[in-house]
C-alpha positions in Angstrom: 38.0 22.8 -60.8 37.2 24.0 -64.3 34.0 25.2 -65.4 33.9 22.3 -67.0 34.1 19.4 -63.0 30.9 18.7 -62.3 32.5 18.9 -58.5 32.7 15.9 -56.1 29.3 12.8 -56.7 27.3 13.2 -53.9 25.8 9.7 -53.6 21.5 11.4 -53.0 20.7 7.7 -51.2 22.9 7.9 -49.1 23.1 11.1 -47.5 19.4 11.1 -46.9 20.2 7.5 -45.0 23.6 9.8 -43.0 20.4 13.0 -42.9 18.6 11.2 -41.2 20.5 9.1 -38.4 22.1 12.5 -37.6 17.7 13.7 -37.2 17.1 10.2 -35.3 20.6 10.1 -32.6 19.7 14.2 -32.5 15.5 13.5 -31.8 16.5 10.9 -29.6 19.1 13.1 -27.4 16.2 15.8 -26.6 13.5 13.9 -26.7 13.5 13.0 -22.9 14.4 16.2 -21.7 11.4 17.4 -23.8 9.1 14.1 -22.4 9.6 15.9 -19.1 9.3 19.4 -20.1 5.8 18.9 -21.4 4.4 16.2 -19.6 1.0 17.1 -17.9 2.0 16.3 -13.5 4.9 18.0 -12.0 8.4 16.6 -11.6 10.5 17.1 -9.4 13.7 15.5 -8.5 15.2 15.6 -5.8 19.2 14.2 -5.0 20.9 12.1 -2.0 20.2 15.3 0.8 16.3 16.3 -0.5 17.9 19.2 -3.3 16.1 19.7 -6.6 17.8 18.8 -9.5 15.4 18.4 -11.8 11.9 20.7 -11.8 9.3 20.4 -14.8 6.3 23.7 -16.0 4.3 21.1 -14.5 5.9 21.7 -11.0 6.5 25.7 -12.0 2.8 26.0 -12.5 1.5 23.8 -9.4 3.8 25.4 -6.9 4.6 29.3 -8.2 8.4 28.3 -8.1 10.1 28.8 -12.1 12.3 25.8 -12.5 15.6 29.0 -11.6 13.7 29.6 -7.8 13.6 26.3 -7.3 16.6 24.1 -7.8 19.1 24.1 -6.0 16.7 24.1 -3.4 15.5 22.2 0.1 12.6 19.9 -0.8 11.3 22.7 2.4 10.5 24.4 -0.6 7.5 22.7 -0.9 5.9 21.0 2.1 4.8 22.5 4.4 6.6 23.2 8.0 4.4 20.9 10.3 5.3 18.3 7.4 8.9 18.3 7.3 10.2 16.1 10.2 7.4 13.1 8.8 8.7 13.9 4.7 12.8 14.0 5.9 11.9 10.3 8.2 11.1 8.8 5.1 13.1 10.1 2.5 16.6 9.1 4.8 15.1 5.2 5.8 13.9 5.5 1.6 18.3 6.6 0.2 19.1 4.3 3.6 16.7 1.3 3.1 17.4 1.9 -0.8 13.2 0.7 -1.4 10.2 3.2 -1.0 7.2 2.5 1.5 4.5 3.6 -0.8 6.6 1.3 -3.4 5.5 3.7 -6.3 1.8 3.9 -5.6 0.3 7.6 -5.6 0.3 8.8 -2.5 -2.6 12.0 -1.3 -0.3 14.5 1.1 -0.6 18.5 1.7 2.4 20.8 -0.2 3.3 24.9 0.2 2.5 26.9 -2.9 5.2 30.1 -3.3 2.4 32.5 -2.3 1.5 29.9 1.4 -1.6 28.7 0.2 -2.4 25.0 0.7 -2.4 22.2 -1.8 -3.6 19.2 -1.9 -1.2 16.8 -4.2 -1.3 13.6 -5.1 2.1 12.3 -5.9 4.5 8.6 -6.8 7.4 8.6 -5.8 10.4 6.2 -7.3 14.0 6.0 -6.7 17.0 6.4 -8.6 19.8 4.4 -8.5 22.8 4.5 -10.0 23.8 1.0 -12.1 26.0 -1.0 -9.1 21.4 -0.2 -7.7 22.3 2.6 -4.6 20.2 6.0 -5.0 20.9 8.9 -6.4 17.6 10.9 -5.1 14.1 10.2 -5.5 11.9 11.7 -8.4 8.4 12.8 -7.8 5.2 13.3 -10.2 2.2 15.1 -8.6 -0.7 16.9 -9.7 -3.1 18.8 -7.8 -6.6 17.3 -6.5 -6.6 20.5 -4.0 -10.6 21.0 -5.9 -11.4 17.0 -5.4 -9.8 16.7 -2.1 -11.8 19.7 -1.1 -15.4 18.1 -2.4 -14.9 15.3 -0.4 -14.8 16.9 2.1 -17.3 19.3 1.5 -19.4 16.0 0.9 -18.4 14.1 3.6 -19.0 17.8 6.6 -22.7 17.6 4.4 -23.5 13.8 5.2 -22.9 14.2 9.1 -24.7 17.0 9.3 -28.1 15.4 7.5 -27.5 13.0 10.0 -27.9 9.5 8.9 -30.6 8.2 6.2 -33.9 7.0 7.1 -33.5 2.5 6.0 -35.3 2.5 2.9 -38.3 0.6 3.3 -38.8 -2.7 1.8 -42.3 -3.2 0.7 
C-alpha cells in the first residue's frame, strides 16, 4: 500500500448493522443465563435421578449452599429427612407419568438450610422435557415464606387461646 492508498473502503452503514446483529446474537446467547442467575426467586433444576444441575444465586441465598456445593448433589441436600420418602415418591411418579401432581400450582413445603434451620418455602414445579416429550428432569422455583407461615401460625394460636369470639349483638 502506498502512502496515498486509502486502504480498504468500509461501508459504515453495513458495518453498524453487522455489529448490531452480532451484539444481539451475543446478548441472546447469554440472556437466558442472566435471567436465571439474576431472578429474585430460587431456581433449581434436577435431572431424572434428582441430581442438581442448575442452582441460581437466589437458591444459594435461600438454602445456604453455594452453587459449587449444590451442583452434582442430590435434592436430599435441601429436603428435611422426614419428608424425603414422600418427596421421592412424588418425584419418581412425575418422571414416570410425565406430569406433576400439582400441575405447576405453588405449594408450601418444608426445606432445610445448610445451617440446619428448617424453612417454609413456596415452590412450584414443572417437568423439563426433550423434543419427544420425555422428562429430562424437574425445575422448581422457590421463595422463602417462613416469616409469613410463622405469623399465620402465631395468629391462629392466639385466636384459639382467646377462645370463641362473642357473637355480635344486633339492635
